[in-house]
C-alpha positions as CSV (number, residue, x, y, z in Angstrom):
1,M,-38.9,97.7,392.9
2,K,-38.6,98.1,389.3
3,Q,-39.6,101.9,389.7
4,F,-37.2,102.4,392.4
5,L,-34.3,101.1,390.0
6,K,-35.7,103.1,387.4
7,E,-35.4,106.3,389.6
8,F,-32.0,105.5,390.8
9,K,-31.0,105.1,387.1
10,Q,-32.5,108.5,386.4
11,F,-30.7,110.0,389.2
12,T,-27.0,108.5,388.6
13,M,-27.4,109.6,384.9
14,R,-28.1,113.2,385.7
15,G,-25.7,115.8,384.9
16,N,-24.8,116.9,388.2
17,V,-24.0,113.4,389.5
18,L,-21.7,112.7,386.6
19,D,-20.0,116.0,387.0
20,M,-19.4,115.4,390.9
21,A,-18.0,111.9,389.8
22,V,-15.6,113.4,387.7
23,G,-14.8,116.1,390.4
24,V,-13.9,113.3,392.7
25,V,-11.4,111.5,390.7
26,V,-9.7,114.4,389.8
27,G,-9.6,115.7,393.0
28,G,-8.1,112.3,394.1
29,A,-5.6,112.8,391.4
30,F,-5.0,116.4,392.6
31,K,-4.4,115.0,396.3
32,A,-1.7,112.8,395.1
33,I,0.3,115.6,393.7
34,V,-0.4,117.7,396.6
35,D,0.8,114.9,398.7
36,A,3.9,114.4,396.8
37,L,4.4,118.3,396.8
38,V,4.2,118.4,400.7
39,N,5.9,114.8,401.3
40,N,8.9,115.3,399.2
41,I,9.5,119.1,398.9
42,I,7.9,121.0,401.9
43,S,8.6,118.6,404.6
44,P,12.0,117.9,403.9
45,L,12.6,121.6,403.8
46,I,11.0,122.1,407.2
47,G,12.7,119.2,408.3
48,L,16.0,120.9,407.9
49,L,15.0,123.0,410.9
50,F,14.8,120.2,413.1
51,N,17.7,117.9,411.3
52,S,15.2,114.9,410.8
53,D,12.2,113.8,408.4
54,F,9.5,116.4,409.3
55,S,6.8,113.8,408.8
56,D,8.5,111.6,411.4
57,L,8.7,114.1,414.2
58,A,6.8,112.8,417.4
59,L,6.6,113.6,421.1
60,M,7.1,110.7,423.4
61,V,5.0,110.9,426.5
62,G,5.9,107.5,428.5
63,D,5.2,104.8,425.8
64,V,3.0,106.6,423.7
65,S,4.1,108.4,420.5
66,I,2.3,111.6,419.5
67,G,3.2,112.0,415.7
68,Y,2.7,116.0,415.5
69,G,4.9,116.0,412.4
70,A,2.4,113.9,410.4
71,F,-0.5,116.1,411.7
72,I,1.3,119.3,410.5
73,T,1.9,117.5,407.1
74,A,-1.9,116.7,407.0
75,V,-2.8,120.5,407.8
76,L,-0.1,121.5,405.0
77,N,-2.0,119.5,402.7
78,F,-5.2,120.7,403.5
79,L,-4.1,124.5,403.5
80,I,-2.7,123.7,400.1
81,V,-5.5,122.1,398.6
82,S,-8.0,124.7,400.1
83,F,-5.8,127.6,398.6
84,T,-5.9,126.1,395.0
85,L,-9.8,125.3,395.0
86,F,-10.0,129.0,396.0
87,V,-8.1,130.3,393.3
88,V,-9.7,127.8,390.7
89,I,-13.4,128.5,391.8
90,K,-12.6,132.5,391.9
91,A,-11.2,132.2,388.4
92,A,-14.2,130.1,387.0
93,N,-16.6,132.8,388.8
94,K,-14.6,135.5,387.0
95,A,-14.8,133.8,383.8
96,A,-18.7,133.0,384.1
97,S,-19.2,136.6,384.9
98,L,-17.4,138.0,381.7
99,R,-19.6,135.4,379.7
100,K,-22.8,137.0,380.8
101,A,-24.6,139.4,378.5
102,P,-24.3,143.0,379.5
103,E,-27.6,144.3,381.1
104,E,-29.6,146.7,378.9
105,A,-30.0,150.3,380.3
106,P,-33.2,151.0,381.6
107,K,-35.6,152.5,378.9
108,A,-36.9,156.0,379.1
109,P,-40.5,156.0,380.7
110,T,-43.6,155.9,378.0
111,T,-46.2,157.0,380.4
112,K,-46.7,159.4,383.3
113,I,-49.7,159.9,385.9
114,C,-52.2,162.6,385.8
115,P,-51.8,165.0,388.7
116,Y,-55.4,165.3,388.9
117,C,-57.2,162.0,388.4
118,K,-54.2,159.9,389.1
119,S,-54.7,157.9,385.6
120,E,-51.7,156.7,383.4
121,I,-51.3,158.9,380.4
122,A,-48.7,159.2,377.7
123,I,-45.5,160.9,378.5
124,D,-46.2,163.6,376.0
125,A,-49.7,164.2,376.5
126,T,-50.8,167.9,377.1
127,R,-54.3,167.0,378.2
128,C,-55.6,164.0,380.0
129,P,-58.0,162.0,378.2
130,H,-59.6,160.7,381.3
131,C,-60.6,164.3,383.0
132,T,-59.7,166.4,380.3
133,S,-57.4,168.5,382.8
134,Q,-54.7,170.8,380.9
135,L,-51.3,169.4,382.0
């Protein structure tokens, strides 16, 4: 049991888990902002088309009310959050690629293969040291 708790502590204190926890908290706060945007600005503007509160729109089927306005509001929330995450991740990837050191140009070869004995020799050799062939 002691070993299990030790492993659990190591797991929770790893950098990835802490980063994920911060991401969840920030994501929750961001969701509140998006919800406020959709519920207080976008939905009322769309509701102007229906002359009612957009999130309250519902279809009555017998005694059952199908709240399609609330569903469309949730879809708008999802689209805004996913688009924002796409833009943020794309910017982060771009910034990470700019931080990478430029790759070095490939160096010129310093050796070649003797066409007669197929041994590796210096690039500027005029005679193969293995088979003594004139190159």
